[in-house]
N, C-alpha and C positions, 0 to 999 in steps of 0.2 A: 620532273614529273607529270607533266602532262604535253612534252614536246610530241608525242605521236601528233597529236592535234592539229600540228602544222603540216599534216599529211594531208592534202583535201580527201585521199580516198579513204582516209582512216574516220575523218568526218564524217561520212556515207555511212562507212562498214559499222562503226561502235554503234549507233542507234536503229539501225538493222538488226544486229546482233542482238541486242538489247530486250526488241521488241517480238523476234525469234524466241529469243531465251525465256522472255516472260511468258508467251502462250505454252511452248514444251512444258515450265513448271504447272499453269494452271490445267492442264490437259492432263497432265500426272497425278496428281493429287484428286482431279474430280472423277477419272475413270478407274483408279485404284480403288478408292473409298467404295466406289459405286459396287466393283466385283467382291470386295471382302463384304460388303452390305448383303449384296444381291444373293451371293453362293455360301457365304460363312466356311470357305476353304483356302487355308495356306497355302495347298500345293494348286489349286487354280491360281491366286494372288500370283503368288512367284511365277507362275506359270506366263502370265498376262506380265508381270514386268521384265519376263527372259525374251517375250516376242519384242518387245520397244526397243530392243538390243541386237535384232536377226540382224540386219546389213551390217554387221562388224564384219561379218566375213567377207563382205563386198569393197570392203575400205581399202585394201592397195591398187583395185582398180579404181575406186575412186581418186587416188591420188595420181595415177596413170592418167587420165582423162584432165586431173586439174594439170599437172604439167602441159600436157597436149594442146587443151583448149582454152588454157585459160581458167582459173580459180571463177570467178565472175560468171561464165558464162554456163558452168557448173551448179553453185550456189542458186542462180537463176531458178534454172530449171526445177531444183529442189525446192524450192518456195513455194513454186507454184502448185508443187505436189500437196504440201502444207495446207493451202489454203482450199484446194477441193475436197479433202479428208474434212476438213473442219464444218465443210459446208455439208458434208453427207452427215456427220453427226449431229451438228443442229437440228437438221430437216427429221432425221429419224426421232430424235427426242422429242421435237415439236408436235411430230405428229402420232405421239406415242407406240412409235416401233420399234422404239430401243429397246434391246435385251442382250443379256450377256455373252451372246453368240457373235450379236453385230460388233460388239465392243473387242473381242478377239478379232473378228478379222479386219477390223480399221487396224490395229494394232499390228498385225501381220504385216499389211501395207506399206503403214507409217516406219517400221522396226525396219524395215528395207533402207528406208531413207534416212531418216531423223539421225543416228549417230555419227554420219558423216559429216552430218554439217560443221560440226568440232576441224574437222581434217579440213575444208575448206578456208574456213576462218585464219585457223593457223598458218597455212600457207598463205593467204592474201598478205597475213601480218611480216612474213617472213619475206614477200615480196616486196612491200611497197615502204617499210619501214629500213630507217639507217642502222647497221649493228651496233653503233652505241646507246640507240634506244629502245632496243629490243626488248631488254628484260623490263623496263617500264611499261611497252605497248603490250606485253603479255600477262603482265599483273594487272593492266586497264581492261583485258579483255576478261580476265578471271574474274574480276571486280565484274564485269557485267552480269555474267553469268549468275554470281553470287546475290547481287542487288535483285536480279530477276526472281530468283530461286525465294527471298523472302516475298517481295509482295506477291508473286504469285504463288506460291503455298497458301499466304493468308489470303490472298483473294480469291481464288480457287476454291476454297472451303468455306469462307463465309458464304460467296455469290451464290455457289451452287445451292447451300442451303436456304437461303432467303429467295433465289428466285428460282433455283429450278436447274435443271443440266443444261436445257434448251437454251436459252436466254443466255445463259453464260458461255456457251459456246457463240455466239454470234457476237460477242467481243470476243473470244479467244480468234475466231477468224476474220474482224479487222483489226487486229494485231498483225495475223501475217500478210494481209493485204497492204498495211502501211510499209512490214519489212521488204516485202517483196517489192514495192516502190522505191525505197531508199535504195536496195542494190544494184538500180541503173547506174548513182553515183558512183560506186565502186571502178578502182582502176580498171581497165579493160589492158593484160599482158598480151604484147603477140605470143602467139602458142611459140613450142619450142618444136624446132626442127629435129627429125629423128637420125641422128649423124650416119646412121647403117643405110637409111633409106635417100639421103641427098642427093645423090645422082640420079637415080632410078625418078625421083618425085620430081626432081627438077625436070628431066626430060618429059614427065607425062603434063606438066605443068600444073602439078596442085602444091609445088615448093611445102612451106609448113604445116599443112593441112594433111596430110599423108600419114594417117593412124591407122592402118588396115589389122587385120586382126592380128597376123603373126607380130607386126610391130609391135601393138600392146601387150602381147604374151612376152616379147624379149624385152619390155620395159619392166612388166611386174616382176619377173627372172633377176633383170640388173639389178632395182630396190630391194629385193629379199636378199640377193648377197650381199650386197653393199652391207647391209644392215648384220648379216649374219660375220662379214669379215671385218668389222668394224668394233671393238669391245667397246668404244666409248657409245654406240648405238644399242649393243647386243644387251647390254648389262642393265640400263632403264628401259629395257623391251620385257625383259624376265619378270622386272619389279610389278612394270606396270599391270601385266598378265597376273601376279599374285594378289595385287591390289585389289585389281577387278574380282578376283576369284573370293577372298577371304573377308575384306575389309568393307566394300560399298555394298555387298547383300547386307551389313548389318545397319549401317548408317543410312539407308537408301530404301533398296526393296522391301523389307521385313516391317518398317515403321508402322503399316496399315495394322498389320498384326499385333504389333505391340501396345498402340493405341487400343484399340478395343478388348484385346485377351490379358494384357498384360496391366495396364493402368485404366482399363473400362471407363473410357470418355470417348468423345464423339469427336465428327469430322473437325473440329475446330482445334481438339488438343493434336489431330495430326496435322494443321494446318502449322500450330505453333513448332512442334518437334521439326518438320523440314526447314522452318523456317528459324531456329534455333542453328542447327549446323550449316544452314546458308550464312547464316549471319556471323558466326564464327571466322566462316571461310571468307567472308568480305573483310574483316577486320585484318585477317592474313595477307590478303589483295593491299591492302591499305598499307599495313606495313611493309610490304614489297616495294612498291610502287613509292614511299615514301624516303626509305634508305636505299632505295635502287637495287635491291637485292643483295642475296649473301656473295661475297667474293667467291666462294668453292661451292656454287650452287648442287654439283654432285653430293658432296660430303652434306650437304644440310638436308638433301633429298633423302639420305637413309637414315639419317637422325630422325628428322620428324616424322617419316615411316614408323619406325620404331616406336616414337610416342605414342603415333595414332594407335597402335593395337594393344600399349598398355591402357588407353583411356575408354578402347571400346570391350576392352576386357570387365573394367569398372562395371560399363555401360550397361552390362549384360545380368547385371546381377541390381541393380538399382529396382526401388519396388514404388516409388513416387515420380509425378510427371515433374515435379521441380527440380529434383535429382538428375532426372533423365535430360533436362533441357540443360543444366550445369557443363553434365558432360560431352553433349552432342557440340557445345560451343566451342568447347576446348579441341574436342576431334575434328570439327570445322576448321579451327584456325591452322594445326600443324599439317592439316590434310592439302589446305591451301598454298601454303608455302612448300611443300614436298612435291605437290606438282605444277605451279610455278617455275620450281627449281629445275626437272623433269623436261617440262618444256620448253625452257630458256637451251638446255643443254642440247637438245634432240635437233634444233633448229641452227643451232652454232656448228654443231658435227655434222650435220647432213650436208650443208653446200647449197649451191644455187642449181645444182643438175637436177638433185635427189629429192629437194625439199619436200615437195607435195608427197613422192611416194614412201619418203620415211614417214611421216604423219599419216599416211594412209597405213603402213604397217606396225604404227604406234597405238591408231583405233583398232586394229587387230586383236589388239592384248584387250581389249576393251570385251571379247567373247568371253572372258572367264567370268563376267557378271551372269551372264545367263546361267552358265555353268553351277556357278556357287548360289546363283539364286534356289534352281532346281534342288542341288544339294543341301542348301541348308534347310528349306522347304520339307523334305522328304526325313531329315535328323529330328527337327521341331516335332514331326509326327511319332520319330522312335523314341527318342530319350528326353524331350522337353525343351523349352527356350534357354533356360542359361546354361546347360551344359553343351548345346550348341553353339552360342556364343563363346562361351571358353575355349570350344575347340577349334572354332574359326582362327579366335586373335593369337593362340598360343602358336597353330601352324604358322601363321601369318609371321608372327617375331621371327619363329625359328628361319624360316627360309631367308626373312629378308636380312638376320647374320652371316648367313650363307651367302647369299647373292655379295654382302659387302667382301667377305674374307675371298671368295674366288676371283672378284673383278676387282678387288682392292687396289691394284697398281691405277686404274683408270675412275674410279670410283673416289678413293680416298688420297691417294698419295699424287 
């Protein structure tokens, strides 16, 4: 179960990732509730959630940099940015200058960096963990995010209500600083040389660090072509895009609207809903770690995704907080089993050469989430909340079946 902790690098990476995820979740709950309360607009709420995933468009390039410079170096620079942004928000709040406009500006900058943290985390796991322990390590990493989501959602909602945004953000910044320091202990991998540039780089004395702009463009193209030509990678990529387009908006970005307009409860209710989904995910991670993961991860990925959509369909039509908590608990469980299976399948199929680039392309699929958030916000405005959730769930379930049929040789047989 805990074999990954035998690797020294993972013993540093795990707490660093935990603290970063904890800060992420606290920030998301605090700022999303601030936006919905200050503006009262579901469209602005979904726009805010979309901005946090703006950097998914840059994910393949982050993967290229991870392959070329090493995952630790890129992750280290990203976490320095988190510290600076948290400090700015804390100062604005403590001095009384925080406004929704400032929140949107900070979210835009953070959104260029934050989504790609997961790209580098998974790449470092693939680099440092032996293949026989890979599923367990991915499960532990996923459990890290789920633990952080449970604690972060509840802590962010409660502390911001009791202490205010400013003092709470000082705690968020402290988590980022501690994560930044722990990242020093992560293994430093020698950068991968570019085979096409090897003779020229050697003659120029640049060696493995030759990463000119044409080289990066060629790396990016090679990674994209590798995914397009490999059915075992292409099918999960399409499924990942579909999930982010139709499932995560329901169980993630729209929850502040549900809390305020459907259940009519406060920020504490939002914390409980987010924590319920995350706790279900944590149970799914624990089940995966204890059992060693499914023997056929691709098949489990499809089945659990289909169950997820059925549960979300029910969630869209319950009118009480208690029923919503139960539905999100079950949804969190099946989504995490599906996502762990997907990540392990991608890391195995990617191989050493393309690992970071494949994970970068995988993160590019997350751009479906901001698109889904904007679309769902507009649909709620036009036809209401329950019909919107029904439409998203039915469309997601239908296309999951179509993906399973189209790539059944890679995913099922």
